[in-house]
C-alpha positions as CSV (number, residue, x, y, z in Angstrom):
1,M,92.6,87.3,108.2
2,K,91.3,87.1,114.2
3,Y,90.7,86.0,121.4
4,A,90.3,84.0,124.3
5,A,89.1,80.6,124.2
6,V,86.3,82.2,122.5
7,G,86.4,85.1,119.9
8,L,84.0,87.8,120.7
9,L,81.8,88.3,117.5
10,V,80.8,91.7,117.1
11,V,77.2,92.3,115.4
12,L,75.6,95.2,114.6
13,T,71.9,95.1,115.1
14,G,69.1,97.6,113.8
15,C,65.3,97.5,113.3
16,A,63.8,97.2,109.8
17,G,63.3,100.0,107.3
18,G,66.8,101.1,108.1
19,S,66.5,103.1,111.5
20,N,70.0,102.3,112.3
21,P,72.5,104.8,111.1
22,F,74.7,102.0,110.2
23,D,72.2,100.4,108.1
24,A,71.6,103.2,106.0
25,A,75.5,104.3,105.7
26,F,76.3,100.9,104.5
27,N,73.6,100.7,102.1
28,D,74.9,104.0,100.4
29,V,78.4,102.1,100.4
30,V,77.0,99.3,98.5
31,S,75.4,101.4,96.0
32,L,78.6,103.6,95.8
33,F,81.0,100.7,94.8
34,G,80.2,99.9,91.5
35,G,82.8,96.9,91.3
36,N,81.5,95.6,94.8
37,R,84.8,96.5,96.1
38,P,86.4,98.4,98.8
39,D,87.0,101.9,98.2
40,T,90.7,103.0,99.1
41,A,93.0,105.9,99.2
42,A,96.6,106.4,99.4
43,V,98.1,105.1,102.4
44,S,98.2,107.9,105.2
45,S,100.6,106.1,107.6
46,T,104.0,104.4,107.8
47,L,102.7,100.5,108.5
48,P,105.2,98.5,111.2
49,A,106.0,95.1,110.1
50,V,103.5,92.6,111.3
51,N,104.8,89.0,113.0
52,Q,102.4,86.2,112.6
53,P,99.9,86.7,115.5
54,S,99.0,83.9,117.9
55,A,95.2,82.2,118.1
56,S,95.1,84.0,121.4
57,E,94.9,87.2,119.6
58,L,92.4,87.0,117.2
59,S,88.8,87.8,117.4
60,G,85.5,87.6,115.8
61,F,84.1,90.5,113.9
62,A,81.4,91.3,111.5
63,A,81.2,92.8,108.2
64,T,79.1,94.0,105.1
65,S,78.7,92.2,102.0
66,L,79.7,95.0,99.2
67,I,77.9,92.4,96.5
68,D,74.1,92.5,98.4
69,G,74.7,94.2,101.4
70,T,74.1,91.5,103.8
71,T,75.8,91.3,107.1
72,E,78.6,89.0,107.3
73,R,79.6,87.5,110.8
74,F,82.7,85.7,111.5
75,A,82.7,83.8,115.0
76,I,86.1,82.8,115.9
77,E,87.4,80.2,118.4
78,R,90.7,79.1,119.2
79,V,91.2,75.4,118.5
80,G,94.8,73.9,119.3
81,G,97.4,76.4,118.3
82,G,94.8,77.0,115.1
83,I,91.6,78.9,114.9
84,R,87.8,77.8,113.6
85,T,85.8,80.4,112.0
86,R,82.1,79.8,111.8
87,Q,80.1,82.2,109.2
88,D,76.3,82.8,109.4
89,N,75.8,80.5,106.0
90,G,76.9,77.6,108.3
91,C,80.4,77.7,106.3
92,T,82.9,76.4,109.0
93,W,86.7,76.2,108.3
94,T,89.8,75.7,110.2
95,R,93.3,77.0,109.8
96,S,96.4,77.9,111.7
97,A,96.5,81.1,113.2
98,D,98.1,82.6,109.9
99,W,94.9,84.2,108.2
100,F,96.4,83.5,104.7
101,A,97.3,80.4,104.9
102,P,94.8,77.8,103.3
103,S,92.2,76.3,105.5
104,D,93.2,72.7,106.7
105,S,89.5,71.7,107.1
106,W,86.3,72.8,105.8
107,T,82.4,71.8,106.3
108,R,79.4,72.8,104.3
109,C,81.2,75.8,102.3
110,G,80.3,76.7,98.9
111,D,77.6,74.8,96.5
112,S,80.2,71.8,95.2
113,T,78.9,68.6,95.1
114,N,82.4,67.2,95.5
115,W,84.1,70.1,97.5
116,H,81.9,71.3,100.0
117,T,83.3,69.4,102.7
118,A,87.0,68.1,103.1
119,T,90.3,68.0,105.3
120,A,93.6,69.0,104.3
121,Q,97.5,68.8,105.2
122,V,98.9,72.4,105.1
123,R,102.8,73.1,104.7
124,V,104.4,76.6,104.8
125,I,107.1,76.2,102.0
126,D,108.1,80.3,102.5
127,S,107.1,82.2,105.3
128,L,104.9,85.1,104.4
129,Y,106.1,86.9,107.9
130,P,107.0,89.5,109.0
131,L,104.4,91.1,107.0
132,T,105.6,94.2,105.2
133,V,105.3,95.6,101.5
134,G,107.1,92.9,99.1
135,S,106.6,90.5,101.5
136,T,106.2,86.9,99.6
137,G,104.9,83.6,101.3
138,V,104.3,80.2,99.7
139,Y,101.7,77.3,100.9
140,Q,101.3,73.8,100.0
141,R,98.2,71.8,100.3
142,Q,97.0,68.3,99.9
143,A,93.4,68.0,100.0
144,V,90.8,65.0,100.2
145,S,87.1,65.9,99.8
146,H,84.1,64.1,101.5
147,T,83.6,62.2,98.5
148,G,87.2,61.2,97.9
149,R,88.5,63.4,95.2
150,T,92.0,64.7,96.1
151,Q,94.0,67.8,94.9
152,D,97.4,69.2,95.2
153,R,97.4,72.9,95.0
154,R,100.1,75.8,95.8
155,T,98.9,79.1,96.9
156,T,101.5,82.1,96.5
157,C,100.6,85.2,98.7
158,R,102.5,88.7,98.0
159,V,102.5,91.9,100.0
160,T,101.6,94.1,97.0
161,G,101.4,97.3,98.8
162,A,99.8,99.7,101.3
163,E,96.0,101.6,101.4
164,D,94.1,103.3,103.4
165,V,90.5,101.4,103.8
166,I,87.5,104.4,103.4
167,R,84.5,103.1,106.1
168,P,81.7,105.1,106.7
169,G,81.2,106.5,110.1
170,L,84.9,105.2,110.6
171,P,88.3,106.8,110.3
172,N,90.3,105.4,107.6
173,T,92.3,102.3,108.2
174,S,96.0,101.7,106.9
175,A,96.2,98.2,105.6
176,Y,98.5,95.8,103.9
177,V,97.3,94.9,100.6
178,V,97.9,90.8,100.5
179,E,96.9,88.8,97.2
180,C,96.9,84.9,97.6
181,D,96.8,82.9,94.5
182,D,96.2,79.4,93.9
183,T,95.9,79.4,90.1
184,R,92.0,79.0,90.4
185,R,91.3,82.0,92.5
186,V,92.6,85.3,93.9
187,R,91.9,86.2,97.5
188,T,92.6,90.0,98.2
189,T,93.0,90.9,101.8
190,W,93.8,94.6,103.2
191,Y,95.2,93.5,106.7
192,A,95.8,96.1,109.3
193,P,98.2,95.8,111.8
194,G,96.7,95.4,115.2
195,K,93.5,95.1,113.7
196,G,93.6,92.1,111.0
197,P,91.5,91.7,108.1
198,I,89.6,94.7,107.2
199,A,88.6,93.9,103.8
200,F,88.5,90.9,101.6
201,T,87.8,90.0,97.9
202,Q,87.6,86.7,96.2
203,V,87.7,85.8,92.5
204,S,87.2,82.9,90.7
205,N,89.1,82.5,87.5
206,S,86.1,81.3,85.8
207,E,83.0,82.7,88.3
208,G,84.5,86.1,88.4
209,L,83.8,88.0,91.9
210,E,82.6,85.5,94.7
211,E,83.0,87.6,97.6
212,S,83.6,90.6,98.8
213,W,83.2,92.5,102.0
214,I,84.4,95.5,104.6
215,R,84.4,95.3,108.0
216,T,82.2,97.3,110.6
217,N,84.6,97.3,113.3
């Protein structure tokens, strides 16, 4: 991962029973992906380098979960020089305008007794930008949970390549593939210049695939 003062959330609505053609298309997509991951193809265009966006450039979006087919909505608003993102499940987090930076606060996220709510200090050790194949960025985060637990973790992000993301009913979208590893989870974002995150997966070393979605707009 992104606006004006409050980002516009794109919501796809439909009637029950799959009367909306988008519903049927994405149900087909979920059944297509045996591994619950975005379908991709060889990149079809040369991608420009991407500078770090400002908060005013980012907007909310809607996505379909490739795990269970539900709609995921990401409402984004500008907070100072950063952004606050709120998901349908109530999870709310803030970070800089850099989609790949670790969150500096989060509330009601996940089911961990000690870590569903926390604040953090995030430092950029090495900038990932300008974003292009081969770029590497490093972030250091010191977090304190709502129960007083502490955590100091380094995240390394690498642009490992570029691919076309295949979305039903939409043109293929050329995007950089950015993998961010904090030693406990690997978060992979397919990030398209001028559009932002197009698809995303999160894989835990202990739990396996935890999150996977593809944008519907």
